Short mmCIF file of the C-alpha atoms (twelve columns), coordinates in Angstrom:
data_MODEL
# 
_entry.id   MODEL 
# 
loop_
_atom_site.group_PDB 
_atom_site.id 
_atom_site.type_symbol 
_atom_site.label_atom_id 
_atom_site.label_alt_id 
_atom_site.label_comp_id 
_atom_site.label_asym_id 
_atom_site.label_seq_id 
_atom_site.Cartn_x 
_atom_site.Cartn_y 
_atom_site.Cartn_z 
_atom_site.pdbx_PDB_model_num 
ATOM 1  C CA . UNK A 1  -11.957 50.959 65.576 1 
ATOM 2  C CA . UNK A 2  -13.944 47.779 66.908 1 
ATOM 3  C CA . UNK A 3  -14.064 44.124 65.408 1 
ATOM 4  C CA . UNK A 4  -16.262 45.016 62.515 1 
ATOM 5  C CA . UNK A 5  -14.952 47.856 61.167 1 
ATOM 6  C CA . UNK A 6  -11.187 45.738 61.192 1 
ATOM 7  C CA . UNK A 7  -13.592 42.928 59.331 1 
ATOM 8  C CA . UNK A 8  -14.351 44.852 56.422 1 
ATOM 9  C CA . UNK A 9  -11.807 46.738 56.130 1 
ATOM 10 C CA . UNK A 10 -10.125 43.194 55.699 1 
ATOM 11 C CA . UNK A 11 -12.140 42.808 53.167 1 
ATOM 12 C CA . UNK A 12 -11.715 45.454 51.911 1 
ATOM 13 C CA . UNK A 13 -7.746  45.784 51.712 1 
ATOM 14 C CA . UNK A 14 -8.225  41.689 50.176 1 
ATOM 15 C CA . UNK A 15 -10.323 42.888 47.337 1 
ATOM 16 C CA . UNK A 16 -7.601  45.707 46.492 1 
ATOM 17 C CA . UNK A 17 -5.051  42.992 46.448 1 
ATOM 18 C CA . UNK A 18 -6.981  41.067 43.979 1 
ATOM 19 C CA . UNK A 19 -7.930  43.938 41.946 1 
ATOM 20 C CA . UNK A 20 -4.322  44.753 41.575 1 
ATOM 21 C CA . UNK A 21 -3.041  41.436 41.281 1 
ATOM 22 C CA . UNK A 22 -5.618  40.671 37.973 1 
ATOM 23 C CA . UNK A 23 -4.536  44.042 36.806 1 
ATOM 24 C CA . UNK A 24 -1.381  43.449 36.821 1 
ATOM 25 C CA . UNK A 25 -1.467  40.309 35.268 1 
ATOM 26 C CA . UNK A 26 -1.797  42.087 31.752 1 
ATOM 27 C CA . UNK A 27 1.489   43.312 32.632 1 
ATOM 28 C CA . UNK A 28 3.248   39.605 33.077 1 
ATOM 29 C CA . UNK A 29 1.499   38.968 29.510 1 
ATOM 30 C CA . UNK A 30 3.136   41.454 27.640 1 
ATOM 31 C CA . UNK A 31 6.086   40.422 29.232 1 
ATOM 32 C CA . UNK A 32 6.047   37.147 28.518 1 
ATOM 33 C CA . UNK A 33 4.768   37.694 24.850 1 
ATOM 34 C CA . UNK A 34 7.931   39.753 24.177 1 
ATOM 35 C CA . UNK A 35 10.106  38.029 25.428 1 
ATOM 36 C CA . UNK A 36 9.094   34.523 23.448 1 
ATOM 37 C CA . UNK A 37 9.553   37.188 20.599 1 
ATOM 38 C CA . UNK A 38 12.526  38.400 21.260 1 
ATOM 39 C CA . UNK A 39 14.229  34.986 22.088 1 
ATOM 40 C CA . UNK A 40 12.405  31.769 21.107 1 
ATOM 41 C CA . UNK A 41 10.202  33.406 17.920 1 
ATOM 42 C CA . UNK A 42 12.937  33.423 15.627 1 
ATOM 43 C CA . UNK A 43 10.656  35.344 12.867 1 
ATOM 44 C CA . UNK A 44 8.362   32.372 12.614 1 
ATOM 45 C CA . UNK A 45 6.018   33.444 15.568 1 
ATOM 46 C CA . UNK A 46 2.612   32.378 16.431 1 
ATOM 47 C CA . UNK A 47 1.133   35.723 15.046 1 
ATOM 48 C CA . UNK A 48 2.892   38.605 12.948 1 
ATOM 49 C CA . UNK A 49 2.930   41.387 15.376 1 
ATOM 50 C CA . UNK A 50 5.709   39.504 17.650 1 
ATOM 51 C CA . UNK A 51 7.749   39.194 14.575 1 
ATOM 52 C CA . UNK A 52 8.355   42.974 14.178 1 
ATOM 53 C CA . UNK A 53 11.164  44.454 16.763 1 
ATOM 54 C CA . UNK A 54 9.437   47.386 17.278 1 
ATOM 55 C CA . UNK A 55 6.075   45.732 18.990 1 
ATOM 56 C CA . UNK A 56 8.056   43.649 20.851 1 
ATOM 57 C CA . UNK A 57 10.191  45.982 22.555 1 
ATOM 58 C CA . UNK A 58 6.988   48.453 23.296 1 
ATOM 59 C CA . UNK A 59 5.436   45.606 24.613 1 
ATOM 60 C CA . UNK A 60 8.756   44.904 26.802 1 
ATOM 61 C CA . UNK A 61 8.635   48.426 28.299 1 
ATOM 62 C CA . UNK A 62 5.018   48.474 28.900 1 
ATOM 63 C CA . UNK A 63 5.155   44.790 30.446 1 
ATOM 64 C CA . UNK A 64 7.849   46.259 32.738 1 
ATOM 65 C CA . UNK A 65 5.838   49.265 33.912 1 
ATOM 66 C CA . UNK A 66 2.827   47.725 34.605 1 
ATOM 67 C CA . UNK A 67 4.573   45.552 37.152 1 
ATOM 68 C CA . UNK A 68 6.385   47.688 38.539 1 
ATOM 69 C CA . UNK A 69 3.502   49.523 38.719 1 
ATOM 70 C CA . UNK A 70 2.004   46.490 40.535 1 
ATOM 71 C CA . UNK A 71 4.757   45.905 43.246 1 
ATOM 72 C CA . UNK A 72 4.457   49.176 44.493 1 
ATOM 73 C CA . UNK A 73 0.396   49.298 45.055 1 
ATOM 74 C CA . UNK A 74 0.823   46.202 46.242 1 
ATOM 75 C CA . UNK A 75 3.665   46.543 48.375 1 
ATOM 76 C CA . UNK A 76 1.171   49.206 50.444 1 
ATOM 77 C CA . UNK A 77 -1.831  47.109 50.332 1 
ATOM 78 C CA . UNK A 78 0.571   44.894 52.101 1 
ATOM 79 C CA . UNK A 79 1.366   47.349 55.163 1 
ATOM 80 C CA . UNK A 80 -2.250  48.446 55.684 1 
ATOM 81 C CA . UNK A 81 -3.350  44.906 56.154 1 
ATOM 82 C CA . UNK A 82 -0.089  44.508 58.300 1 
ATOM 83 C CA . UNK A 83 -0.943  47.511 60.547 1 
ATOM 84 C CA . UNK A 84 -4.869  46.398 60.324 1 
ATOM 85 C CA . UNK A 85 -3.849  42.421 61.771 1 
ATOM 86 C CA . UNK A 86 -1.330  43.636 64.140 1 
ATOM 87 C CA . UNK A 87 -3.412  45.825 66.504 1 
ATOM 88 C CA . UNK A 88 -5.578  42.447 67.134 1 
# 
């Protein structure tokens, strides 16, 4: 593999990393709002949905699953990047 191909693959790898991080941010937001509603709002949240325990626990689980997915995918991308940068 020549340097141009490596550079192209590194660029694609960086794009994938950014894409996964942007999609994973949704999980962080869901998790944060759920924790706010469960522990801090005490029934006086800034949005009525954040006062409903069923909605909060659904947000908590969904956010945690998205964040777990992000970790798994991100680790595989980092491993690919390590292989690309290690073979200089």
